[in-house]
C-alpha positions in Angstrom: -6.8 26.7 12.4 -7.6 23.1 13.2 -8.7 20.8 15.9 -6.5 20.1 18.9 -5.0 16.7 17.8 -1.8 17.1 19.7 -1.0 19.6 22.5 2.2 20.8 20.8 0.2 21.9 17.7 -1.9 24.4 19.8 0.6 27.2 19.3 0.2 27.0 15.5 -3.6 27.4 15.6 -5.5 30.7 15.5 -9.0 29.2 15.3 -10.2 26.0 16.7 -12.7 23.8 15.0 -14.2 21.1 17.2 -14.7 17.7 15.7 -13.9 14.2 16.8 -11.4 12.1 14.7 -11.0 8.9 16.8 -13.6 6.3 16.0 -15.5 8.8 13.9 -15.8 6.3 11.0 -15.2 9.3 8.7 -12.5 9.5 6.0 -9.4 11.6 6.6 -10.3 14.0 3.8 -13.8 14.5 5.2 -12.2 15.3 8.6 -9.7 17.7 7.2 -12.3 19.6 5.3 -14.0 20.3 8.7 -11.3 23.0 9.0 -13.0 25.1 6.3 -15.7 25.9 8.9 -13.1 28.1 10.6 -13.1 30.3 7.5 -16.9 30.4 7.3 -16.9 28.0 4.3 -19.0 24.9 3.7 -17.2 22.0 5.3 -19.4 19.0 4.5 -19.2 17.2 1.1 -20.1 13.8 -0.1 -17.3 11.6 -1.3 -18.6 11.9 -4.8 -18.3 15.6 -4.6 -14.8 15.4 -3.1 -13.7 13.2 -6.0 -14.8 15.9 -8.4 -12.6 18.6 -6.7 -9.2 17.0 -7.0 -8.4 18.7 -10.3 -5.3 16.7 -11.1 -5.1 17.9 -14.7 -1.6 19.4 -14.9 0.1 16.0 -15.5 3.8 15.9 -16.3 4.7 14.7 -19.8 5.8 11.0 -19.6 9.2 10.4 -21.1 9.3 8.4 -24.3 11.1 5.4 -22.7 8.4 4.9 -20.2 5.6 5.7 -22.6 6.8 3.0 -25.0 6.4 0.4 -22.3 2.6 0.9 -22.3 0.5 -1.0 -24.8 -2.8 0.1 -26.3 -4.4 -3.3 -26.6 -4.1 -4.4 -23.0 -4.9 -3.0 -19.5 -1.7 -1.5 -18.2 -1.9 -2.3 -14.5 0.5 -1.2 -11.7 1.3 -3.4 -8.7 2.7 -1.3 -5.9 3.5 -3.9 -3.1 5.3 -1.7 -0.6 4.4 1.4 1.4 7.7 2.6 2.7 6.8 0.9 5.9 3.9 3.2 6.5 1.2 0.6 6.9 0.1 -2.9 6.7 0.9 -4.4 3.3 -0.6 -7.3 1.3 2.1 -10.0 1.3 4.5 -9.9 -1.7 3.8 -13.6 -2.5 0.1 -12.7 -3.0 1.2 -10.1 -5.7 3.1 -12.9 -7.4 0.1 -15.2 -7.4 -2.1 -12.3 -8.7 0.4 -11.7 -11.5 0.1 -15.3 -12.5 -3.7 -15.2 -12.5 -4.0 -12.2 -14.7 -4.4 -13.2 -18.3 -1.4 -12.1 -20.3 -3.5 -11.4 -23.4 -5.4 -8.7 -21.4 -3.0 -7.3 -18.9 0.5 -5.8 -19.0 1.9 -5.7 -15.4 4.3 -3.1 -13.9 5.9 -3.3 -10.5 6.6 0.1 -8.9 8.3 1.3 -5.7 11.5 3.1 -4.6 14.8 1.4 -5.2 15.1 -0.1 -1.7 11.7 -1.6 -2.0 12.7 -3.1 -5.3 15.7 -4.7 -3.6 13.5 -6.2 -1.0 11.0 -7.6 -3.5 13.7 -9.1 -5.7 14.9 -11.1 -2.6 11.4 -12.0 -1.4 9.9 -13.0 -4.6 12.5 -13.1 -7.4 10.0 -15.2 -9.5 7.8 -12.1 -9.9 10.5 -10.5 -12.1 11.4 -13.5 -14.1 8.4 -13.3 -16.4 8.8 -11.2 -19.5 5.2 -10.1 -19.0 6.1 -8.2 -15.8 8.1 -5.0 -16.0 10.2 -3.9 -13.1 10.1 -0.1 -12.6 11.2 0.0 -8.9 13.7 2.8 -8.4 13.6 3.7 -12.1 11.3 6.7 -12.1 11.4 10.1 -10.5 8.4 11.2 -8.4 7.2 13.4 -11.3 7.5 10.5 -13.8 5.8 8.1 -11.3 2.8 10.4 -11.3 2.9 10.7 -15.0 3.1 6.9 -15.4 0.1 6.4 -13.2 -1.8 9.0 -15.3 -1.0 7.0 -18.5 -1.8 3.6 -17.0 -5.2 2.1 -16.5 -5.2 1.0 -12.8 -3.2 0.4 -9.7 -3.2 -2.0 -6.7 -1.6 -1.2 -3.4 -2.2 -0.8 0.3 -3.3 2.6 1.7 -0.3 4.4 0.3 0.3 7.5 -1.8 0.2 6.1 -5.3 -3.2 4.5 -4.6 -4.7 7.9 -3.7 -3.0 9.5 -6.7 -4.5 6.9 -9.0 -8.0 7.3 -7.5 -7.8 11.1 -7.7 -6.9 10.8 -11.4 -10.0 8.7 -12.1 -8.0 5.5 -12.6 -8.9 2.1 -11.3 -7.5 2.1 -7.8 -7.9 -1.0 -5.6 -6.7 -0.7 -2.0 -6.1 -3.6 0.3 -6.8 -2.7 3.9 -6.9 -4.2 7.4 -10.2 -4.1 9.3 -8.7 -2.0 12.1 -9.8 1.4 13.5 -7.9 4.4 12.2 -6.1 2.5 9.3 -9.2 0.9 7.7 -10.8 2.0 4.4 -13.4 4.0 6.2 -10.5 6.4 7.0 -8.1 5.8 4.2 -9.9 4.2 1.3 -9.2 5.6 -2.2 -11.7 8.3 -3.2 -12.4 8.5 -6.9 -14.9 7.4 -9.5 -13.1 4.1 -9.8 -11.7 3.8 -6.3 -12.3 0.4 -4.6 -11.0 -1.5 -1.6 -11.0 -5.0 -0.2 -11.1 -5.5 3.6 -12.2 -8.3 5.8 -15.7 -7.8 7.4 -14.7 -9.1 10.8 -12.8 -6.4 12.8 -9.2 -6.9 13.7 -8.5 -8.1 17.2 -4.9 -6.9 17.9 -2.8 -8.8 20.3 -0.5 -11.9 19.9 1.6 -12.8 16.9 -1.2 -12.8 14.3 -2.0 -9.1 14.6 0.4 -7.4 16.9 -0.9 -4.4 18.8 0.4 -0.9 18.4 1.5 1.0 15.4 2.8 -1.8 13.2 3.9 -2.0 9.7 4.3 -4.8 7.2 1.6 -7.5 6.7 -0.6 -9.1 9.3 -3.2 -11.9 9.4 -6.0 -9.5 8.4 -4.3 -8.6 5.1 -2.8 -12.0 4.5 -6.3 -13.5 4.7 -7.3 -11.6 1.5 -6.5 -14.0 -1.3 -5.1 -13.3 -4.7 -8.3 -14.9 -6.1 -10.4 -12.3 -4.3 -8.4 -9.4 -5.8 -8.4 -11.1 -9.2 -12.2 -11.2 -9.2 -12.2 -7.4 -8.9 -9.5 -6.7 -11.4 -10.8 -9.0 -14.1 -13.8 -6.7 -14.3 -11.7 -3.7 -15.1 -11.9 -2.1 -18.5 -9.7 0.5 -20.2 
């Protein structure tokens, strides 16, 4: 069951559901739910309704070592700078500036990612890890414990990568930073949840040249670099526990 996105997938389909993905302006979750029509089930839901159906309630127990890092009198915020090279990322130096802007008496900051991403970050912005107010968790948690840590935290900032959507689905503050480009913009990949938010430039990306290379690119680009730490700070400073 599904729409014919790629010819090679046709042999796995037993029922075809016709809908347009490209330039639809619809979220990936909304598009995937269209497949329910092939079962004779309702296929159209508002994003508010979708957020209520995630049901992420069976959360793994967080181990005591990680739990003890969290504090009850501050907002425990996760910065997840990398995306395993799956999309355009907000520059690492912007995360550093954001960490410097966040009041230490209100926020406790955690940096997460896989081990190789931590190595890259420690080379790119070693200053980020020099502060005693910033805790490096890169490569130090399993997938299960990463999910549990998000559940125990208050919010997360990232590009359009998995941890952002997990945080949003759990009802946490989830702020995504996106490029204004078709197929990878927040209209398609924004965090869906009661506290899901995103920041994206209003002017559409014009790929080509060195500023925003064309094609399936990863890393940062001019459209994400132009989003300033101050703009993100203005959103995050409004967060409450």
